[in-house]
CHARMM-style PDB file with segment names, atoms N, HN, CA, C and O in Angstrom:
ATOM      1  N   UNK     1      41.501  27.853   2.698  1.00  0.00      PROA
ATOM      2  CA  UNK     1      41.353  26.992   3.830  1.00  0.00      PROA
ATOM      3  C   UNK     1      41.476  27.857   5.078  1.00  0.00      PROA
ATOM      4  O   UNK     1      42.366  28.703   5.164  1.00  0.00      PROA
ATOM      5  N   UNK     2      40.601  27.652   6.031  1.00  0.00      PROA
ATOM      6  HN  UNK     2      39.878  26.964   5.961  1.00  0.00      PROA
ATOM      7  CA  UNK     2      40.621  28.458   7.238  1.00  0.00      PROA
ATOM      8  C   UNK     2      40.142  27.634   8.413  1.00  0.00      PROA
ATOM      9  O   UNK     2      39.314  26.735   8.267  1.00  0.00      PROA
ATOM     10  N   UNK     3      40.673  27.954   9.577  1.00  0.00      PROA
ATOM     11  HN  UNK     3      41.346  28.685   9.696  1.00  0.00      PROA
ATOM     12  CA  UNK     3      40.182  27.356  10.814  1.00  0.00      PROA
ATOM     13  C   UNK     3      39.232  28.343  11.459  1.00  0.00      PROA
ATOM     14  O   UNK     3      39.525  29.535  11.555  1.00  0.00      PROA
ATOM     15  N   UNK     4      38.120  27.850  11.889  1.00  0.00      PROA
ATOM     16  HN  UNK     4      37.882  26.882  11.811  1.00  0.00      PROA
ATOM     17  CA  UNK     4      37.137  28.709  12.534  1.00  0.00      PROA
ATOM     18  C   UNK     4      36.818  28.111  13.892  1.00  0.00      PROA
ATOM     19  O   UNK     4      36.501  26.925  13.986  1.00  0.00      PROA
ATOM     20  N   UNK     5      36.896  28.916  14.948  1.00  0.00      PROA
ATOM     21  HN  UNK     5      37.153  29.879  14.871  1.00  0.00      PROA
ATOM     22  CA  UNK     5      36.598  28.431  16.286  1.00  0.00      PROA
ATOM     23  C   UNK     5      35.098  28.412  16.519  1.00  0.00      PROA
ATOM     24  O   UNK     5      34.393  29.372  16.209  1.00  0.00      PROA
ATOM     25  N   UNK     6      34.620  27.299  17.071  1.00  0.00      PROA
ATOM     26  HN  UNK     6      35.193  26.518  17.322  1.00  0.00      PROA
ATOM     27  CA  UNK     6      33.223  27.184  17.442  1.00  0.00      PROA
ATOM     28  C   UNK     6      33.072  27.234  18.954  1.00  0.00      PROA
ATOM     29  O   UNK     6      32.057  27.714  19.459  1.00  0.00      PROA
ATOM     30  N   UNK     7      34.044  26.755  19.662  1.00  0.00      PROA
ATOM     31  HN  UNK     7      34.869  26.365  19.251  1.00  0.00      PROA
ATOM     32  CA  UNK     7      34.092  26.825  21.118  1.00  0.00      PROA
ATOM     33  C   UNK     7      35.553  26.729  21.506  1.00  0.00      PROA
ATOM     34  O   UNK     7      36.424  26.681  20.638  1.00  0.00      PROA
ATOM     35  N   UNK     8      35.824  26.700  22.771  1.00  0.00      PROA
ATOM     36  HN  UNK     8      35.116  26.738  23.477  1.00  0.00      PROA
ATOM     37  CA  UNK     8      37.221  26.616  23.206  1.00  0.00      PROA
ATOM     38  C   UNK     8      37.907  25.333  22.735  1.00  0.00      PROA
ATOM     39  O   UNK     8      39.115  25.331  22.498  1.00  0.00      PROA
ATOM     40  N   UNK     9      37.149  24.246  22.597  1.00  0.00      PROA
ATOM     41  HN  UNK     9      36.167  24.248  22.789  1.00  0.00      PROA
ATOM     42  CA  UNK     9      37.749  22.960  22.265  1.00  0.00      PROA
ATOM     43  C   UNK     9      37.494  22.498  20.833  1.00  0.00      PROA
ATOM     44  O   UNK     9      38.195  21.612  20.342  1.00  0.00      PROA
ATOM     45  N   UNK    10      36.518  23.073  20.161  1.00  0.00      PROA
ATOM     46  HN  UNK    10      35.949  23.793  20.559  1.00  0.00      PROA
ATOM     47  CA  UNK    10      36.148  22.619  18.820  1.00  0.00      PROA
ATOM     48  C   UNK    10      36.640  23.599  17.768  1.00  0.00      PROA
ATOM     49  O   UNK    10      36.540  24.815  17.925  1.00  0.00      PROA
ATOM     50  N   UNK    11      37.175  23.035  16.689  1.00  0.00      PROA
ATOM     51  HN  UNK    11      37.256  22.046  16.561  1.00  0.00      PROA
ATOM     52  CA  UNK    11      37.585  23.842  15.547  1.00  0.00      PROA
ATOM     53  C   UNK    11      37.082  23.133  14.298  1.00  0.00      PROA
ATOM     54  O   UNK    11      36.904  21.915  14.298  1.00  0.00      PROA
ATOM     55  N   UNK    12      36.858  23.882  13.257  1.00  0.00      PROA
ATOM     56  HN  UNK    12      37.003  24.871  13.257  1.00  0.00      PROA
ATOM     57  CA  UNK    12      36.432  23.307  11.983  1.00  0.00      PROA
ATOM     58  C   UNK    12      37.387  23.780  10.895  1.00  0.00      PROA
ATOM     59  O   UNK    12      37.874  24.910  10.921  1.00  0.00      PROA
ATOM     60  N   UNK    13      37.636  22.921   9.969  1.00  0.00      PROA
ATOM     61  HN  UNK    13      37.241  22.003   9.948  1.00  0.00      PROA
ATOM     62  CA  UNK    13      38.454  23.250   8.817  1.00  0.00      PROA
ATOM     63  C   UNK    13      37.499  23.481   7.656  1.00  0.00      PROA
ATOM     64  O   UNK    13      36.721  22.598   7.294  1.00  0.00      PROA
ATOM     65  N   UNK    14      37.564  24.666   7.080  1.00  0.00      PROA
ATOM     66  HN  UNK    14      38.196  25.383   7.375  1.00  0.00      PROA
ATOM     67  CA  UNK    14      36.679  25.014   5.974  1.00  0.00      PROA
ATOM     68  C   UNK    14      37.459  24.869   4.667  1.00  0.00      PROA
ATOM     69  O   UNK    14      38.483  25.522   4.468  1.00  0.00      PROA
ATOM     70  N   UNK    15      36.964  24.011   3.786  1.00  0.00      PROA
ATOM     71  HN  UNK    15      36.132  23.480   3.947  1.00  0.00      PROA
ATOM     72  CA  UNK    15      37.579  23.812   2.476  1.00  0.00      PROA
ATOM     73  C   UNK    15      36.548  24.128   1.398  1.00  0.00      PROA
ATOM     74  O   UNK    15      35.360  23.844   1.551  1.00  0.00      PROA
ATOM     75  N   UNK    16      37.016  24.709   0.329  1.00  0.00      PROA
ATOM     76  HN  UNK    16      37.981  24.940   0.205  1.00  0.00      PROA
ATOM     77  CA  UNK    16      36.121  24.883  -0.818  1.00  0.00      PROA
ATOM     78  C   UNK    16      35.808  23.490  -1.373  1.00  0.00      PROA
ATOM     79  O   UNK    16      36.580  22.553  -1.166  1.00  0.00      PROA
ATOM     80  N   UNK    17      34.695  23.353  -2.067  1.00  0.00      PROA
ATOM     81  HN  UNK    17      34.068  24.114  -2.235  1.00  0.00      PROA
ATOM     82  CA  UNK    17      34.375  22.044  -2.652  1.00  0.00      PROA
ATOM     83  C   UNK    17      35.498  21.510  -3.555  1.00  0.00      PROA
ATOM     84  O   UNK    17      35.790  20.314  -3.550  1.00  0.00      PROA
ATOM     85  N   UNK    18      36.113  22.396  -4.317  1.00  0.00      PROA
ATOM     86  HN  UNK    18      35.875  23.367  -4.321  1.00  0.00      PROA
ATOM     87  CA  UNK    18      37.202  21.974  -5.205  1.00  0.00      PROA
ATOM     88  C   UNK    18      38.385  21.436  -4.409  1.00  0.00      PROA
ATOM     89  O   UNK    18      38.950  20.402  -4.766  1.00  0.00      PROA
ATOM     90  N   UNK    19      38.761  22.118  -3.344  1.00  0.00      PROA
ATOM     91  HN  UNK    19      38.302  22.958  -3.054  1.00  0.00      PROA
ATOM     92  CA  UNK    19      39.882  21.645  -2.523  1.00  0.00      PROA
ATOM     93  C   UNK    19      39.541  20.342  -1.814  1.00  0.00      PROA
ATOM     94  O   UNK    19      40.398  19.472  -1.662  1.00  0.00      PROA
ATOM     95  N   UNK    20      38.296  20.204  -1.382  1.00  0.00      PROA
ATOM     96  HN  UNK    20      37.599  20.911  -1.506  1.00  0.00      PROA
ATOM     97  CA  UNK    20      37.881  18.963  -0.722  1.00  0.00      PROA
ATOM     98  C   UNK    20      38.001  17.786  -1.696  1.00  0.00      PROA
ATOM     99  O   UNK    20      38.474  16.714  -1.320  1.00  0.00      PROA
ATOM    100  N   UNK    21      37.573  17.985  -2.940  1.00  0.00      PROA
ATOM    101  HN  UNK    21      37.188  18.856  -3.246  1.00  0.00      PROA
ATOM    102  CA  UNK    21      37.681  16.929  -3.953  1.00  0.00      PROA
ATOM    103  C   UNK    21      39.150  16.627  -4.227  1.00  0.00      PROA
ATOM    104  O   UNK    21      39.536  15.462  -4.318  1.00  0.00      PROA
ATOM    105  N   UNK    22      39.966  17.659  -4.358  1.00  0.00      PROA
ATOM    106  HN  UNK    22      39.652  18.606  -4.284  1.00  0.00      PROA
ATOM    107  CA  UNK    22      41.393  17.458  -4.610  1.00  0.00      PROA
ATOM    108  C   UNK    22      42.055  16.701  -3.468  1.00  0.00      PROA
ATOM    109  O   UNK    22      42.889  15.826  -3.701  1.00  0.00      PROA
ATOM    110  N   UNK    23      41.687  17.033  -2.236  1.00  0.00      PROA
ATOM    111  HN  UNK    23      41.009  17.744  -2.046  1.00  0.00      PROA
ATOM    112  CA  UNK    23      42.245  16.341  -1.078  1.00  0.00      PROA
ATOM    113  C   UNK    23      41.811  14.875  -1.089  1.00  0.00      PROA
ATOM    114  O   UNK    23      42.632  13.983  -0.876  1.00  0.00      PROA
ATOM    115  N   UNK    24      40.546  14.631  -1.331  1.00  0.00      PROA
ATOM    116  HN  UNK    24      39.879  15.356  -1.504  1.00  0.00      PROA
ATOM    117  CA  UNK    24      40.037  13.257  -1.389  1.00  0.00      PROA
ATOM    118  C   UNK    24      40.764  12.457  -2.470  1.00  0.00      PROA
ATOM    119  O   UNK    24      41.193  11.329  -2.229  1.00  0.00      PROA
ATOM    120  N   UNK    25      40.900  13.039  -3.649  1.00  0.00      PROA
ATOM    121  HN  UNK    25      40.551  13.956  -3.844  1.00  0.00      PROA
ATOM    122  CA  UNK    25      41.588  12.365  -4.753  1.00  0.00      PROA
ATOM    123  C   UNK    25      43.049  12.091  -4.402  1.00  0.00      PROA
ATOM    124  O   UNK    25      43.576  11.018  -4.695  1.00  0.00      PROA
ATOM    125  N   UNK    26      43.697  13.069  -3.772  1.00  0.00      PROA
ATOM    126  HN  UNK    26      43.269  13.941  -3.534  1.00  0.00      PROA
ATOM    127  CA  UNK    26      45.097  12.894  -3.386  1.00  0.00      PROA
ATOM    128  C   UNK    26      45.273  11.790  -2.358  1.00  0.00      PROA
ATOM    129  O   UNK    26      46.223  11.013  -2.437  1.00  0.00      PROA
ATOM    130  N   UNK    27      44.361  11.716  -1.390  1.00  0.00      PROA
ATOM    131  HN  UNK    27      43.588  12.348  -1.325  1.00  0.00      PROA
ATOM    132  CA  UNK    27      44.439  10.654  -0.391  1.00  0.00      PROA
ATOM    133  C   UNK    27      44.209   9.284  -1.034  1.00  0.00      PROA
ATOM    134  O   UNK    27      44.838   8.301  -0.641  1.00  0.00      PROA
ATOM    135  N   UNK    28      43.322   9.218  -2.009  1.00  0.00      PROA
ATOM    136  HN  UNK    28      42.811  10.017  -2.328  1.00  0.00      PROA
ATOM    137  CA  UNK    28      43.098   7.970  -2.741  1.00  0.00      PROA
ATOM    138  C   UNK    28      44.381   7.559  -3.477  1.00  0.00      PROA
ATOM    139  O   UNK    28      44.770   6.392  -3.450  1.00  0.00      PROA
ATOM    140  N   UNK    29      45.030   8.522  -4.129  1.00  0.00      PROA
ATOM    141  HN  UNK    29      44.714   9.471  -4.151  1.00  0.00      PROA
ATOM    142  CA  UNK    29      46.289   8.238  -4.818  1.00  0.00      PROA
ATOM    143  C   UNK    29      47.345   7.735  -3.850  1.00  0.00      PROA
ATOM    144  O   UNK    29      48.088   6.805  -4.164  1.00  0.00      PROA
ATOM    145  N   UNK    30      47.414   8.354  -2.659  1.00  0.00      PROA
ATOM    146  HN  UNK    30      46.810   9.109  -2.404  1.00  0.00      PROA
ATOM    147  CA  UNK    30      48.388   7.912  -1.653  1.00  0.00      PROA
ATOM    148  C   UNK    30      48.139   6.464  -1.258  1.00  0.00      PROA
ATOM    149  O   UNK    30      49.074   5.667  -1.191  1.00  0.00      PROA
ATOM    150  N   UNK    31      46.877   6.121  -0.996  1.00  0.00      PROA
ATOM    151  HN  UNK    31      46.117   6.769  -1.051  1.00  0.00      PROA
ATOM    152  CA  UNK    31      46.547   4.750  -0.596  1.00  0.00      PROA
ATOM    153  C   UNK    31      46.912   3.763  -1.700  1.00  0.00      PROA
ATOM    154  O   UNK    31      47.503   2.716  -1.436  1.00  0.00      PROA
ATOM    155  N   UNK    32      46.560   4.101  -2.925  1.00  0.00      PROA
ATOM    156  HN  UNK    32      46.080   4.951  -3.139  1.00  0.00      PROA
ATOM    157  CA  UNK    32      46.871   3.205  -4.047  1.00  0.00      PROA
ATOM    158  C   UNK    32      48.379   3.018  -4.202  1.00  0.00      PROA
ATOM    159  O   UNK    32      48.856   1.913  -4.457  1.00  0.00      PROA
ATOM    160  N   UNK    33      49.107   4.097  -4.046  1.00  0.00      PROA
ATOM    161  HN  UNK    33      48.719   4.995  -3.839  1.00  0.00      PROA
ATOM    162  CA  UNK    33      50.562   4.023  -4.159  1.00  0.00      PROA
ATOM    163  C   UNK    33      51.154   3.160  -3.042  1.00  0.00      PROA
ATOM    164  O   UNK    33      52.059   2.362  -3.285  1.00  0.00      PROA
ATOM    165  N   UNK    34      50.650   3.320  -1.839  1.00  0.00      PROA
ATOM    166  HN  UNK    34      49.915   3.968  -1.642  1.00  0.00      PROA
ATOM    167  CA  UNK    34      51.127   2.498  -0.718  1.00  0.00      PROA
ATOM    168  C   UNK    34      50.798   1.025  -0.960  1.00  0.00      PROA
ATOM    169  O   UNK    34      51.609   0.152  -0.654  1.00  0.00      PROA
ATOM    170  N   UNK    35      49.619   0.747  -1.505  1.00  0.00      PROA
ATOM    171  HN  UNK    35      48.961   1.457  -1.754  1.00  0.00      PROA
ATOM    172  CA  UNK    35      49.245  -0.632  -1.826  1.00  0.00      PROA
ATOM    173  C   UNK    35      50.156  -1.209  -2.907  1.00  0.00      PROA
ATOM    174  O   UNK    35      50.506  -2.389  -2.864  1.00  0.00      PROA
ATOM    175  N   UNK    36      50.537  -0.379  -3.872  1.00  0.00      PROA
ATOM    176  HN  UNK    36      50.253   0.579  -3.907  1.00  0.00      PROA
ATOM    177  CA  UNK    36      51.466  -0.833  -4.914  1.00  0.00      PROA
ATOM    178  C   UNK    36      52.805  -1.235  -4.299  1.00  0.00      PROA
ATOM    179  O   UNK    36      53.401  -2.239  -4.692  1.00  0.00      PROA
ATOM    180  N   UNK    37      53.269  -0.449  -3.337  1.00  0.00      PROA
ATOM    181  HN  UNK    37      52.785   0.366  -3.018  1.00  0.00      PROA
ATOM    182  CA  UNK    37      54.537  -0.764  -2.670  1.00  0.00      PROA
ATOM    183  C   UNK    37      54.405  -2.068  -1.886  1.00  0.00      PROA
ATOM    184  O   UNK    37      55.290  -2.922  -1.944  1.00  0.00      PROA
ATOM    185  N   UNK    38      53.305  -2.220  -1.156  1.00  0.00      PROA
ATOM    186  HN  UNK    38      52.587  -1.526  -1.108  1.00  0.00      PROA
ATOM    187  CA  UNK    38      53.098  -3.443  -0.379  1.00  0.00      PROA
ATOM    188  C   UNK    38      53.077  -4.664  -1.292  1.00  0.00      PROA
ATOM    189  O   UNK    38      53.657  -5.701  -0.968  1.00  0.00      PROA
ATOM    190  N   UNK    39      52.409  -4.537  -2.429  1.00  0.00      PROA
ATOM    191  HN  UNK    39      51.938  -3.695  -2.692  1.00  0.00      PROA
ATOM    192  CA  UNK    39      52.353  -5.647  -3.383  1.00  0.00      PROA
ATOM    193  C   UNK    39      53.747  -5.963  -3.924  1.00  0.00      PROA
ATOM    194  O   UNK    39      54.135  -7.127  -4.014  1.00  0.00      PROA
ATOM    195  N   UNK    40      54.485  -4.934  -4.278  1.00  0.00      PROA
ATOM    196  HN  UNK    40      54.170  -3.988  -4.205  1.00  0.00      PROA
ATOM    197  CA  UNK    40      55.838  -5.136  -4.817  1.00  0.00      PROA
ATOM    198  C   UNK    40      56.731  -5.834  -3.787  1.00  0.00      PROA
ATOM    199  O   UNK    40      57.503  -6.725  -4.140  1.00  0.00      PROA
ATOM    200  N   UNK    41      56.630  -5.437  -2.535  1.00  0.00      PROA
ATOM    201  HN  UNK    41      56.003  -4.713  -2.249  1.00  0.00      PROA
ATOM    202  CA  UNK    41      57.439  -6.066  -1.488  1.00  0.00      PROA
ATOM    203  C   UNK    41      57.013  -7.523  -1.314  1.00  0.00      PROA
ATOM    204  O   UNK    41      57.857  -8.415  -1.228  1.00  0.00      PROA
ATOM    205  N   UNK    42      55.708  -7.758  -1.263  1.00  0.00      PROA
ATOM    206  HN  UNK    42      55.023  -7.033  -1.332  1.00  0.00      PROA
ATOM    207  CA  UNK    42      55.193  -9.115  -1.096  1.00  0.00      PROA
ATOM    208  C   UNK    42      55.637 -10.027  -2.242  1.00  0.00      PROA
ATOM    209  O   UNK    42      55.927 -11.205  -2.036  1.00  0.00      PROA
ATOM    210  N   UNK    43      55.685  -9.467  -3.444  1.00  0.00      PROA
ATOM    211  HN  UNK    43      55.450  -8.510  -3.612  1.00  0.00      PROA
ATOM    212  CA  UNK    43      56.093 -10.247  -4.615  1.00  0.00      PROA
ATOM    213  C   UNK    43      57.607 -10.266  -4.804  1.00  0.00      PROA
ATOM    214  O   UNK    43      58.113 -10.776  -5.804  1.00  0.00      PROA
ATOM    215  N   UNK    44      58.318  -9.706  -3.836  1.00  0.00      PROA
ATOM    216  HN  UNK    44      57.908  -9.292  -3.024  1.00  0.00      PROA
ATOM    217  CA  UNK    44      59.783  -9.661  -3.857  1.00  0.00      PROA
ATOM    218  C   UNK    44      60.318  -9.017  -5.135  1.00  0.00      PROA
ATOM    219  O   UNK    44      61.225  -9.539  -5.783  1.00  0.00      PROA
ATOM    220  N   UNK    45      59.733  -7.872  -5.479  1.00  0.00      PROA
ATOM    221  HN  UNK    45      58.996  -7.448  -4.953  1.00  0.00      PROA
ATOM    222  CA  UNK    45      60.179  -7.110  -6.646  1.00  0.00      PROA
ATOM    223  C   UNK    45      61.607  -6.608  -6.421  1.00  0.00      PROA
ATOM    224  O   UNK    45      62.056  -6.486  -5.281  1.00  0.00      PROA
ATOM    225  N   UNK    46      62.304  -6.323  -7.498  1.00  0.00      PROA
ATOM    226  HN  UNK    46      61.940  -6.422  -8.424  1.00  0.00      PROA
ATOM    227  CA  UNK    46      63.668  -5.789  -7.358  1.00  0.00      PROA
ATOM    228  C   UNK    46      63.663  -4.459  -6.591  1.00  0.00      PROA
ATOM    229  O   UNK    46      62.703  -3.690  -6.642  1.00  0.00      PROA
ATOM    230  N   UNK    47      64.751  -4.226  -5.893  1.00  0.00      PROA
ATOM    231  HN  UNK    47      65.530  -4.851  -5.851  1.00  0.00      PROA
ATOM    232  CA  UNK    47      64.871  -3.001  -5.096  1.00  0.00      PROA
ATOM    233  C   UNK    47      64.677  -1.757  -5.944  1.00  0.00      PROA
ATOM    234  O   UNK    47      64.109  -0.772  -5.474  1.00  0.00      PROA
ATOM    235  N   UNK    48      65.141  -1.787  -7.183  1.00  0.00      PROA
ATOM    236  HN  UNK    48      65.602  -2.588  -7.565  1.00  0.00      PROA
ATOM    237  CA  UNK    48      65.002  -0.606  -8.048  1.00  0.00      PROA
ATOM    238  C   UNK    48      63.526  -0.291  -8.314  1.00  0.00      PROA
ATOM    239  O   UNK    48      63.142   0.876  -8.382  1.00  0.00      PROA
ATOM    240  N   UNK    49      62.706  -1.324  -8.462  1.00  0.00      PROA
ATOM    241  HN  UNK    49      63.017  -2.272  -8.407  1.00  0.00      PROA
ATOM    242  CA  UNK    49      61.278  -1.109  -8.682  1.00  0.00      PROA
ATOM    243  C   UNK    49      60.616  -0.536  -7.427  1.00  0.00      PROA
ATOM    244  O   UNK    49      59.797   0.380  -7.501  1.00  0.00      PROA
ATOM    245  N   UNK    50      60.985  -1.093  -6.283  1.00  0.00      PROA
ATOM    246  HN  UNK    50      61.650  -1.838  -6.223  1.00  0.00      PROA
ATOM    247  CA  UNK    50      60.425  -0.592  -5.028  1.00  0.00      PROA
ATOM    248  C   UNK    50      60.857   0.846  -4.798  1.00  0.00      PROA
ATOM    249  O   UNK    50      60.057   1.679  -4.373  1.00  0.00      PROA
ATOM    250  N   UNK    51      62.122   1.140  -5.077  1.00  0.00      PROA
ATOM    251  HN  UNK    51      62.773   0.463  -5.422  1.00  0.00      PROA
ATOM    252  CA  UNK    51      62.626   2.511  -4.934  1.00  0.00      PROA
ATOM    253  C   UNK    51      61.829   3.467  -5.810  1.00  0.00      PROA
ATOM    254  O   UNK    51      61.478   4.561  -5.369  1.00  0.00      PROA
ATOM    255  N   UNK    52      61.541   3.072  -7.035  1.00  0.00      PROA
ATOM    256  HN  UNK    52      61.826   2.183  -7.393  1.00  0.00      PROA
ATOM    257  CA  UNK    52      60.762   3.908  -7.945  1.00  0.00      PROA
ATOM    258  C   UNK    52      59.346   4.140  -7.408  1.00  0.00      PROA
ATOM    259  O   UNK    52      58.829   5.254  -7.484  1.00  0.00      PROA
ATOM    260  N   UNK    53      58.725   3.096  -6.870  1.00  0.00      PROA
ATOM    261  HN  UNK    53      59.145   2.190  -6.809  1.00  0.00      PROA
ATOM    262  CA  UNK    53      57.387   3.234  -6.296  1.00  0.00      PROA
ATOM    263  C   UNK    53      57.392   4.152  -5.079  1.00  0.00      PROA
ATOM    264  O   UNK    53      56.463   4.936  -4.884  1.00  0.00      PROA
ATOM    265  N   UNK    54      58.436   4.056  -4.264  1.00  0.00      PROA
ATOM    266  HN  UNK    54      59.191   3.419  -4.423  1.00  0.00      PROA
ATOM    267  CA  UNK    54      58.552   4.921  -3.088  1.00  0.00      PROA
ATOM    268  C   UNK    54      58.734   6.377  -3.519  1.00  0.00      PROA
ATOM    269  O   UNK    54      58.143   7.274  -2.918  1.00  0.00      PROA
ATOM    270  N   UNK    55      59.530   6.618  -4.534  1.00  0.00      PROA
ATOM    271  HN  UNK    55      60.010   5.889  -5.022  1.00  0.00      PROA
ATOM    272  CA  UNK    55      59.716   7.973  -5.044  1.00  0.00      PROA
ATOM    273  C   UNK    55      58.386   8.543  -5.538  1.00  0.00      PROA
ATOM    274  O   UNK    55      58.091   9.719  -5.327  1.00  0.00      PROA
ATOM    275  N   UNK    56      57.592   7.704  -6.193  1.00  0.00      PROA
ATOM    276  HN  UNK    56      57.832   6.748  -6.365  1.00  0.00      PROA
ATOM    277  CA  UNK    56      56.274   8.132  -6.653  1.00  0.00      PROA
ATOM    278  C   UNK    56      55.375   8.475  -5.463  1.00  0.00      PROA
ATOM    279  O   UNK    56      54.657   9.475  -5.492  1.00  0.00      PROA
ATOM    280  N   UNK    57      55.414   7.647  -4.419  1.00  0.00      PROA
ATOM    281  HN  UNK    57      55.997   6.834  -4.395  1.00  0.00      PROA
ATOM    282  CA  UNK    57      54.630   7.894  -3.213  1.00  0.00      PROA
ATOM    283  C   UNK    57      55.008   9.224  -2.584  1.00  0.00      PROA
ATOM    284  O   UNK    57      54.130  10.000  -2.205  1.00  0.00      PROA
ATOM    285  N   UNK    58      56.292   9.496  -2.469  1.00  0.00      PROA
ATOM    286  HN  UNK    58      57.005   8.866  -2.777  1.00  0.00      PROA
ATOM    287  CA  UNK    58      56.754  10.759  -1.887  1.00  0.00      PROA
ATOM    288  C   UNK    58      56.287  11.939  -2.733  1.00  0.00      PROA
ATOM    289  O   UNK    58      55.877  12.966  -2.191  1.00  0.00      PROA
ATOM    290  N   UNK    59      56.346  11.803  -4.045  1.00  0.00      PROA
ATOM    291  HN  UNK    59      56.679  10.969  -4.486  1.00  0.00      PROA
ATOM    292  CA  UNK    59      55.872  12.869  -4.927  1.00  0.00      PROA
ATOM    293  C   UNK    59      54.393  13.163  -4.733  1.00  0.00      PROA
ATOM    294  O   UNK    59      53.980  14.322  -4.685  1.00  0.00      PROA
ATOM    295  N   UNK    60      53.600  12.105  -4.623  1.00  0.00      PROA
ATOM    296  HN  UNK    60      53.935  11.164  -4.662  1.00  0.00      PROA
ATOM    297  CA  UNK    60      52.161  12.278  -4.390  1.00  0.00      PROA
ATOM    298  C   UNK    60      51.932  12.955  -3.043  1.00  0.00      PROA
ATOM    299  O   UNK    60      51.126  13.879  -2.938  1.00  0.00      PROA
ATOM    300  N   UNK    61      52.637  12.498  -2.020  1.00  0.00      PROA
ATOM    301  HN  UNK    61      53.292  11.747  -2.105  1.00  0.00      PROA
ATOM    302  CA  UNK    61      52.484  13.090  -0.678  1.00  0.00      PROA
ATOM    303  C   UNK    61      52.826  14.572  -0.687  1.00  0.00      PROA
ATOM    304  O   UNK    61      52.131  15.372  -0.060  1.00  0.00      PROA
ATOM    305  N   UNK    62      53.872  14.940  -1.379  1.00  0.00      PROA
ATOM    306  HN  UNK    62      54.437  14.291  -1.889  1.00  0.00      PROA
ATOM    307  CA  UNK    62      54.241  16.361  -1.461  1.00  0.00      PROA
ATOM    308  C   UNK    62      53.165  17.171  -2.178  1.00  0.00      PROA
ATOM    309  O   UNK    62      52.853  18.290  -1.770  1.00  0.00      PROA
ATOM    310  N   UNK    63      52.605  16.612  -3.234  1.00  0.00      PROA
ATOM    311  HN  UNK    63      52.859  15.703  -3.564  1.00  0.00      PROA
ATOM    312  CA  UNK    63      51.545  17.304  -3.967  1.00  0.00      PROA
ATOM    313  C   UNK    63      50.300  17.479  -3.099  1.00  0.00      PROA
ATOM    314  O   UNK    63      49.680  18.542  -3.101  1.00  0.00      PROA
ATOM    315  N   UNK    64      49.938  16.429  -2.356  1.00  0.00      PROA
ATOM    316  HN  UNK    64      50.442  15.566  -2.354  1.00  0.00      PROA
ATOM    317  CA  UNK    64      48.775  16.517  -1.476  1.00  0.00      PROA
ATOM    318  C   UNK    64      49.028  17.540  -0.371  1.00  0.00      PROA
ATOM    319  O   UNK    64      48.127  18.285   0.014  1.00  0.00      PROA
ATOM    320  N   UNK    65      50.243  17.570   0.128  1.00  0.00      PROA
ATOM    321  HN  UNK    65      50.975  16.964  -0.184  1.00  0.00      PROA
ATOM    322  CA  UNK    65      50.590  18.527   1.183  1.00  0.00      PROA
ATOM    323  C   UNK    65      50.433  19.965   0.709  1.00  0.00      PROA
ATOM    324  O   UNK    65      50.129  20.841   1.518  1.00  0.00      PROA
ATOM    325  N   UNK    66      50.627  20.229  -0.555  1.00  0.00      PROA
ATOM    326  HN  UNK    66      50.874  19.517  -1.212  1.00  0.00      PROA
ATOM    327  CA  UNK    66      50.506  21.573  -1.111  1.00  0.00      PROA
ATOM    328  C   UNK    66      49.051  22.055  -1.184  1.00  0.00      PROA
ATOM    329  O   UNK    66      48.801  23.230  -1.453  1.00  0.00      PROA
ATOM    330  N   UNK    67      48.111  21.170  -0.949  1.00  0.00      PROA
ATOM    331  HN  UNK    67      48.313  20.215  -0.730  1.00  0.00      PROA
ATOM    332  CA  UNK    67      46.689  21.559  -0.999  1.00  0.00      PROA
ATOM    333  C   UNK    67      46.294  22.467   0.150  1.00  0.00      PROA
ATOM    334  O   UNK    67      45.168  22.964   0.175  1.00  0.00      PROA
ATOM    335  N   UNK    68      47.181  22.695   1.095  1.00  0.00      PROA
ATOM    336  HN  UNK    68      48.095  22.291   1.075  1.00  0.00      PROA
ATOM    337  CA  UNK    68      46.863  23.534   2.252  1.00  0.00      PROA
ATOM    338  C   UNK    68      46.433  24.899   1.859  1.00  0.00      PROA
ATOM    339  OT1 UNK    68      46.132  25.724   2.722  1.00  0.00      PROA
TER     340      UNK     68
END
């Protein structure tokens, strides 16, 4: 991954196709995990279940962050 300057104000992030796919997949996982938490809260799931879903969300976020 690299930043390349095109002008004083514009920058581009260059990702390999594999990293771009991994980032896209990771963001999809994050959204799905957040939706699972929202559903659990709406359905008044037990706190332990919500805590487990939040831990999963944090794990996914950390994994996606490592794609840098």
